[in-house]
N, C-alpha and C positions, 0 to 999 in steps of 0.2 A: 653553253651560254643559255641563260634563262630567256623565256619568251619575251619578257618585258625589256630585255636589253638587246634584242635582235635589231639590226639595222634594216630600215625600210628602203624600198626602191621608189624613187621620186616620179612615179607614173601619173600622168594626167588621168584623173578618174572619169573624165568626160569621154575618154576613148574606151570603146568596149574592151574588156580585159582579154588578153591573150597571153598564155603562159610563156610564149617565146618572144615577147616584146623586147626589142633592143633599144638601148639608150645611146643617144649622141649628145654629149654635154659640151657646149661651146662657151668658153669664157672670152668675153670681148672687151676691147678698149672702149667702144662706143656705149652710150647709154640707151639709145632708142632704135637706131636704124637696123642694126643686125638682128636685134630681138624681134622687131616687127617682121623682118624678112623671113627668118628661120622658124619662127613660131606661127607662121601664117598657114593658110590653106594650101600653099604651094607644096608643103611637105606633109599633107594629111595622109597618114597610113597607120593602120592598127599594129603593124609589125615593127614600126620604128617610132620612137618618141624623141623628139628633138627639144632639148631645153637649153636656153641661153642664160648665162650668168653675166648680166650686164654690169657696166661700171657704176659704182655708187659712191656718193660722197666725194665726187671729183677725183677718185683714186683710179686714174686711167693709165698710169705708168705700167709697163710690162710686168714689173715685179709684183705689183698689186693684182694684175689680171691673173698671173700664174698662181699666186697665193689663193685666190678665190677658187680656182680650179682644183688645186691640191686639197684644200680644206673640204670642198664638196666630196671629193673622192674618199676621204677618210670618214665622212659622216653617213654615207649611204652605201648600201650593198650593191656593188658593181659586179657584173658577170664578165666572162672572158671575151664576149663579143661586143660588149659596150665600149664606147670610145670617148676619150677626152681630147678636146681640140683647143689649142691656144690661138686666138684670132686677134691680131694687132696690126696696126698700120706701121709702115716703115718710116714715114715722113718725119716724125718728131724726135727720133731716138738715134743716138750715136751708135756706130757699128759695135763698139766694145760692149756697151750695155745690152744691146739686142742679142749679140752673140752669146753672152753669159746667160741670159734668160733662156735662150733656145737650148743651151747645154743642160740647164737645170730641168727644163721641160721634158726632154727625151730620156732622162735618167731617173733612177729611184724606183720605189715601189709602184707609184702611180704614174706611169709614163704617158706623156701627152704627144699628140701629133701637132704639126705646125701648119697654120693657114695664114700666112702673112701677105698683105697686099702692099705693093710699092708703086705709088706712094700711099694709096688709101682704098678703103672698101668701095667707095663710089665708082672706082674703075670697073669692079665686078658688075655693078648695076648698069653702067654704060654699055658693057659688052652684051647685054640682053638685046640691045637695039642696033648696035653698029660696031664695025671693026674700029680699033683705035689706030688712027693714022697721023696723029699729031706729034709723034716722037716723045722724047723725054719730057716729063711734065710734073707740075706740083699739084698738091691736093686742091688748092684754090682754083687752078685752071681746070682740073677735072670737074669740079662742082659747077663751074661756069658752063662748060660744055654740056654737062648732064642737064642743067637747068634749061638750056636752049633746046636740047634734044627732046626733053619731056614737056616743054612749055611750062616749066615750073617744077621745082624740087625743094622739099623741106625735109630735113633729117628727122624731125620729130613726128612727121605725118606721112609715112610712106603710102603710096597708092599701089597696093599689091596687084591690082588688075593690070597695071602697066607691065608686069613681069611674067604674066601667065603665058604659057605656050612658047616661051623663048629660052627656057633654061638650058636645054640641050645645045642650042646655038651658042649661048654664053660659055658653056663648058668647052665646046670645041674651039671657040675663039681664044679663050684664056690658055688652053693647052697648047695651041699653035704658037702663042707668044712666048711660051715657056721653054726656051732652048736648053736650059739646064735644070730639069725638074727635081734633081736631087739636092740642089742648093737649099739652104735653110730659108732664104727668101729670094724672090725673083728679082731680076734686073728691072730698072725703071724704064718703061712701064711694065707692070705684070702683077698678077694676083694668083695666089694659091687657094683661093676660096673654091675653085673648081674641084679641088681634091676632096673637100668636105662633101660637096654635092655628090660626087661619084661614090663616096663611102656610104652616104645615106641611101642612094639608089641601089647599091650592091646589097645592102642589108634588107631592103624592101623586097628583093627577090622577084 
């Protein structure tokens, strides 16, 4: 392969270069919230670079999210310890559609890991501050509870300082809710976002 045709690694050039930098690539259903969270100072580490492929042009259905992830994997040079994650919400999608997308994600040349929230990503944010004690819930209800808990919440303008110092607690809470961690998505309520966070921390060493 000629030097002009070599694939590049999508590293953030503001992070001091390290030859063993690992990539965590997360394709999300959301346009703003997940990107603000995962590309924030919460995950600042020269050994791991987290990149979020947010939803664009209102293409938020799981098949579009997965396509962005797979396309990215073919365009850039990924190494064995790099990871691809599919991050979607359970709330809007039929079981059959979501199951088919999960099957496609974990197969093929560029295998992806699953981080599905049931019903939505906001549950993960809530767990930074409190246990979930309200039983089965909708996305709208979670956002209402989160808004009260944080005295305001806007998807497009996340206040990162509200989540500092509580990530380990959120991981423990989410894991304790997850009675069947090998399922493709958790029962309602539940979130597998904690698996991504654990993966990032394990690579940070």
